[in-house]
DRENBAVEX-136277 format. One record per residue: residue in three letters; x, y, z of N, C-alpha, C, O in turn; residue number from 0. Coordinates in nm, 2 decimals. Each point is the difference from the previous one (the first is absolute). Example, Ala and Ser with C-alpha at 12.3 -4.5 7.8 and 13.67 -1.06 7.14 Angstrom:
2
ALA 1.32 -0.57 0.78 -0.09 0.12 0.00 0.09 0.12 0.00 0.10 0.00 0.07 0
SER -0.14 0.11 -0.14 0.09 0.11 0.00 -0.08 0.11 0.08 0.05 0.11 0.01 1
***
This chain:
101
MET 14.06 6.91 17.25 0.07 0.10 0.04 -0.08 0.09 0.11 -0.08 0.08 -0.04 0
ASN 0.11 -0.10 0.19 -0.09 0.07 0.05 0.03 0.15 0.04 0.11 0.05 -0.04 1
SER -0.20 0.04 0.11 0.02 0.14 -0.03 0.10 0.06 0.10 0.04 0.11 -0.02 2
THR 0.01 -0.18 0.13 0.11 0.06 0.08 0.13 -0.01 -0.10 0.08 0.09 -0.01 3
ALA -0.07 -0.21 -0.04 0.15 -0.02 -0.08 0.01 0.10 -0.12 0.12 0.04 -0.04 4
LEU -0.25 0.01 -0.02 -0.02 0.09 -0.09 0.04 0.15 0.06 0.09 0.07 -0.05 5
ASP -0.15 -0.04 0.16 0.02 0.13 0.04 0.14 0.01 0.06 0.05 0.11 -0.02 6
GLN 0.04 -0.21 0.08 0.13 0.00 0.03 0.09 0.00 -0.15 0.11 0.05 0.01 7
SER -0.15 -0.09 -0.12 0.09 0.02 -0.08 -0.02 0.11 -0.09 0.09 0.03 -0.09 8
THR -0.20 0.05 0.09 -0.02 0.12 -0.06 0.02 0.14 0.09 -0.03 0.11 -0.04 9
ASP 0.10 -0.13 0.15 0.02 0.10 0.11 0.15 0.04 -0.05 0.10 -0.07 0.00 10
THR -0.10 0.21 -0.05 0.12 0.06 -0.05 0.02 0.12 0.09 0.06 0.09 -0.05 11
ALA -0.10 -0.07 0.17 0.05 0.09 0.09 0.15 -0.05 0.05 0.03 -0.11 0.04 12
PRO 0.06 0.24 -0.05 0.13 0.00 0.02 0.00 -0.05 0.17 -0.09 0.04 0.08 13
ALA 0.19 -0.13 -0.04 0.03 -0.03 0.14 0.04 0.13 0.08 0.05 0.09 -0.07 14
SER -0.06 -0.08 0.18 0.04 0.12 0.08 0.14 0.01 0.03 0.05 0.11 0.02 15
ASN 0.00 -0.21 -0.02 0.15 0.02 0.03 0.09 0.02 -0.13 0.12 -0.03 0.00 16
ALA -0.19 0.07 -0.11 0.07 -0.01 -0.13 0.10 0.10 0.01 -0.03 0.10 0.07 17
PRO 0.16 -0.10 -0.14 0.09 0.12 0.02 -0.04 0.11 -0.09 -0.06 -0.03 -0.10 18
PRO 0.08 0.15 0.12 -0.06 0.11 -0.09 0.09 -0.01 -0.12 0.11 -0.06 0.00 19
LEU -0.16 0.11 -0.11 0.03 -0.01 -0.15 0.11 0.10 0.01 -0.01 0.11 0.05 20
LYS 0.14 -0.16 -0.10 0.11 0.12 0.00 0.02 0.03 -0.15 0.03 -0.09 -0.08 21
ILE -0.04 0.22 0.04 0.03 0.02 -0.17 0.13 0.07 0.03 0.01 0.09 0.08 22
PRO 0.09 -0.14 -0.16 0.13 0.07 -0.01 0.00 0.15 -0.05 -0.07 0.03 -0.11 23
TRP 0.12 0.05 0.16 0.00 0.15 -0.05 0.09 0.00 -0.14 -0.04 0.06 -0.10 24
TRP 0.15 -0.14 0.12 0.07 0.03 -0.12 0.04 -0.15 -0.06 0.04 -0.09 0.07 25
THR -0.05 0.08 -0.20 0.05 -0.13 -0.07 0.09 0.06 -0.13 0.02 0.11 -0.04 26
ARG 0.02 -0.23 0.00 0.13 0.02 -0.10 -0.10 0.05 -0.14 0.07 0.06 -0.08 27
GLY -0.18 -0.06 0.05 -0.07 0.06 -0.11 -0.01 0.13 0.01 -0.01 0.07 -0.10 28
ASP -0.01 -0.03 0.25 0.00 0.18 0.01 0.10 0.06 -0.01 0.00 0.13 0.01 29
LEU 0.11 -0.18 -0.03 0.12 0.07 -0.06 0.00 0.02 -0.15 0.03 0.10 -0.05 30
ASN -0.08 -0.21 -0.01 -0.02 0.00 -0.15 -0.11 0.10 -0.03 0.00 0.07 -0.10 31
ALA -0.09 -0.06 0.17 -0.13 0.08 -0.03 0.06 0.16 0.02 -0.02 0.09 -0.08 32
PHE 0.10 -0.07 0.19 0.04 0.14 0.02 0.07 0.04 -0.13 -0.03 0.09 -0.07 33
PHE 0.13 -0.16 0.06 0.11 0.08 -0.09 -0.07 -0.01 -0.15 0.02 0.08 -0.09 34
GLY -0.12 -0.18 0.06 -0.09 0.00 -0.12 -0.07 0.13 0.01 0.02 0.08 -0.09 35
LEU -0.10 -0.05 0.18 -0.09 0.10 -0.01 0.09 0.14 -0.01 -0.05 0.09 -0.07 36
ALA 0.17 -0.05 0.15 0.09 0.09 0.00 0.06 0.01 -0.15 0.03 0.11 -0.04 37
PHE -0.03 -0.21 -0.03 0.07 0.03 -0.12 -0.09 0.02 -0.09 0.03 0.05 -0.10 38
ASN -0.16 -0.08 0.12 -0.12 0.01 -0.11 -0.02 0.14 0.02 -0.02 0.07 -0.10 39
ILE 0.01 0.00 0.23 -0.02 0.13 0.02 0.12 0.10 -0.07 -0.03 0.09 -0.07 40
LEU 0.14 -0.13 0.10 0.12 0.06 -0.09 -0.02 0.00 -0.16 0.03 0.10 -0.07 41
VAL -0.07 -0.20 0.03 0.00 -0.01 -0.14 -0.13 0.08 -0.05 0.00 0.04 -0.11 42
ASN -0.11 -0.02 0.19 -0.12 0.09 -0.02 0.04 0.12 0.01 -0.06 0.07 -0.08 43
VAL 0.14 -0.01 0.15 0.03 0.15 0.04 0.10 0.03 -0.14 -0.03 0.11 -0.07 44
LEU 0.12 -0.20 0.03 0.10 0.03 -0.08 -0.08 0.01 -0.13 0.02 0.09 -0.07 45
THR -0.12 -0.18 0.03 -0.09 0.01 -0.11 -0.10 0.11 0.00 -0.02 0.06 -0.10 46
LEU -0.03 -0.03 0.22 -0.07 0.15 0.00 0.10 0.10 -0.04 -0.04 0.09 -0.08 47
THR 0.14 -0.08 0.13 0.09 0.11 -0.01 0.04 0.02 -0.14 0.00 0.11 -0.06 48
SER 0.04 -0.24 0.00 0.05 0.03 -0.15 -0.12 0.02 -0.08 0.01 0.09 -0.07 49
LEU -0.12 -0.14 0.07 -0.11 0.04 -0.06 -0.03 0.14 -0.02 -0.02 0.05 -0.11 50
LEU 0.01 0.01 0.23 -0.03 0.13 0.02 0.09 0.10 -0.08 -0.05 0.09 -0.08 51
ILE 0.19 -0.12 0.11 0.10 0.07 -0.05 0.03 -0.02 -0.15 0.04 0.10 -0.06 52
PHE -0.06 -0.22 0.00 0.03 -0.05 -0.16 -0.13 -0.02 -0.09 0.01 -0.01 -0.12 53
VAL -0.12 0.00 0.19 -0.11 -0.03 -0.09 -0.11 0.12 0.01 -0.06 0.05 -0.09 54
VAL 0.05 0.00 0.23 -0.10 0.12 0.03 0.09 0.13 -0.03 -0.06 0.10 -0.02 55
HIS 0.19 -0.09 0.02 0.08 0.11 0.01 -0.02 0.09 0.10 0.02 0.12 -0.03 56
VAL -0.05 -0.15 0.15 0.00 0.06 0.13 0.14 0.05 0.04 0.07 -0.10 0.00 57
PRO -0.01 0.20 0.03 0.11 0.05 0.01 0.06 -0.09 0.13 -0.06 -0.02 0.10 58
THR 0.17 -0.02 -0.12 0.09 -0.08 0.10 0.00 0.06 0.13 -0.01 -0.07 0.10 59
GLY 0.02 0.19 -0.09 -0.01 0.10 0.14 -0.12 -0.04 0.08 0.01 -0.04 0.12 60
SER -0.12 0.05 -0.20 -0.14 -0.01 0.04 -0.01 -0.14 0.05 -0.05 -0.01 0.11 61
VAL 0.09 -0.10 -0.19 -0.03 -0.15 0.06 0.09 -0.01 0.12 -0.05 -0.07 0.09 62
ILE 0.17 0.13 -0.08 0.10 -0.06 0.11 -0.05 0.08 0.13 -0.02 -0.05 0.12 63
SER -0.02 0.20 -0.15 -0.03 0.10 0.10 -0.15 -0.05 0.05 -0.02 0.02 0.12 64
THR -0.08 -0.08 -0.20 -0.12 0.00 0.06 -0.07 -0.12 -0.03 -0.11 0.00 0.06 65
VAL 0.14 -0.11 -0.14 -0.08 -0.13 -0.01 0.09 -0.09 0.11 -0.07 -0.06 0.08 66
LEU 0.19 0.05 -0.08 0.08 -0.09 0.07 -0.02 0.05 0.16 -0.01 -0.10 0.08 67
PRO 0.00 0.22 -0.04 -0.03 0.01 0.14 -0.14 0.00 0.04 -0.02 -0.01 0.12 68
ALA -0.09 0.01 -0.20 -0.11 -0.04 0.02 -0.04 -0.17 0.01 -0.09 -0.05 0.06 69
LEU 0.19 -0.01 -0.14 -0.02 -0.14 0.04 0.05 -0.06 0.14 -0.04 -0.09 0.07 70
ALA 0.16 0.19 -0.02 0.05 -0.03 0.12 -0.12 0.04 0.11 -0.03 -0.07 0.09 71
ASN -0.03 0.18 -0.11 -0.10 0.05 0.10 -0.09 -0.08 0.01 -0.05 -0.02 0.11 72
THR 0.01 -0.06 -0.24 -0.13 -0.09 -0.01 0.04 -0.11 0.10 -0.07 -0.03 0.09 73
ARG 0.20 -0.03 -0.11 0.05 -0.14 0.08 -0.01 0.07 0.16 -0.08 -0.04 0.08 74
LYS 0.15 0.12 -0.05 0.00 0.07 0.12 -0.15 0.01 0.07 -0.03 -0.04 0.12 75
SER -0.04 0.10 -0.20 -0.15 0.02 0.06 -0.07 -0.13 0.03 -0.07 -0.01 0.10 76
LEU 0.09 -0.08 -0.19 -0.05 -0.14 0.02 0.04 -0.07 0.13 -0.07 -0.07 0.06 77
GLU 0.20 0.11 -0.01 0.06 -0.08 0.08 -0.06 0.07 0.14 -0.04 -0.06 0.09 78
ILE 0.04 0.21 -0.11 -0.07 0.06 0.13 -0.15 -0.05 0.02 -0.04 -0.01 0.12 79
ASP -0.04 -0.01 -0.22 -0.12 -0.03 0.03 -0.03 -0.14 0.04 -0.10 -0.04 0.07 80
TRP 0.22 -0.03 -0.12 -0.01 -0.17 0.08 0.05 0.01 0.13 -0.03 -0.08 0.09 81
ARG 0.11 0.17 -0.06 0.06 0.01 0.14 -0.13 0.05 0.11 -0.01 -0.05 0.12 82
ALA -0.07 0.14 -0.18 -0.11 0.06 0.06 -0.09 -0.08 0.02 -0.07 0.01 0.10 83
GLY 0.05 -0.12 -0.19 -0.11 -0.07 0.02 0.01 -0.13 0.09 -0.10 -0.06 0.04 84
VAL 0.25 0.03 -0.02 0.02 -0.11 0.08 -0.05 0.01 0.16 -0.06 -0.09 0.06 85
PRO 0.09 0.20 -0.01 -0.06 0.00 0.14 -0.14 0.03 0.02 -0.06 -0.01 0.11 86
VAL -0.01 0.04 -0.23 -0.15 0.03 -0.02 -0.06 -0.18 -0.01 -0.10 -0.04 0.06 87
ALA 0.18 -0.05 -0.13 -0.05 -0.13 -0.02 0.03 -0.07 0.13 -0.10 -0.07 0.03 88
THR 0.22 0.07 0.06 0.00 -0.06 0.11 -0.09 0.05 0.14 -0.04 -0.08 0.09 89
SER 0.01 0.21 -0.10 -0.05 0.03 0.11 -0.17 0.02 0.00 -0.06 0.03 0.11 90
GLY 0.00 -0.06 -0.25 -0.12 -0.02 -0.02 -0.08 0.14 -0.03 -0.12 0.00 -0.03 91
ARG 0.19 0.11 0.04 -0.04 0.13 -0.02 -0.06 0.01 -0.16 0.02 -0.08 -0.09 92
ASN -0.10 0.22 0.08 -0.07 0.01 -0.15 0.10 0.11 -0.07 -0.03 0.01 -0.11 93
GLY 0.15 0.06 0.16 0.08 0.10 -0.07 0.10 0.00 0.07 0.02 -0.08 0.09 94
VAL 0.06 0.18 -0.13 0.14 0.02 0.05 0.01 0.13 0.09 0.08 0.00 0.09 95
GLY -0.19 0.12 -0.11 -0.02 0.10 0.06 0.00 0.00 0.14 0.00 -0.11 0.06 96
ARG -0.02 0.23 0.02 -0.01 0.00 0.13 -0.13 -0.04 0.04 -0.09 0.03 -0.08 97
SER 0.06 -0.10 0.18 -0.12 -0.03 0.05 -0.09 0.13 0.05 0.05 0.11 0.04 98
SER -0.17 -0.15 -0.06 -0.11 0.11 0.02 -0.04 -0.01 0.15 -0.08 0.08 0.05 99
GLY 0.13 -0.15 0.02 -0.05 -0.02 0.14 0.07 0.05 0.10 -0.04 -0.01 0.12 100
***
C-alpha cells in the first residue's frame, strides 16, 4: 500500500459543503421528563411538609406560611438567575451589571 492511498483513507476532515447539524429542540421523551420532574418535585414538597408537621412537630401554620413560600422563592430566584445569565453567555460579557466604561 502506498502512502497516498493511506493518506486519503485516514482523512477525516468534514466536507465543506456538509449540512449543519440540526438538533431538535423538543422530542417525545422531553415531555415525559418534564412531567416526571414536576411530579418528583411535588412528591418531595409533600414529603417535606408532612415530615415537618407530623415527625418534627413544627406548627402547621409555620410550615404553610414559611417553608412553602421559601420553596417558591427559591424556584423564582433560580429562574431569575438563569434569565440573567442568558444575555451574558450570548454577548461574551463577564457580568450582568453596568459597564464601567
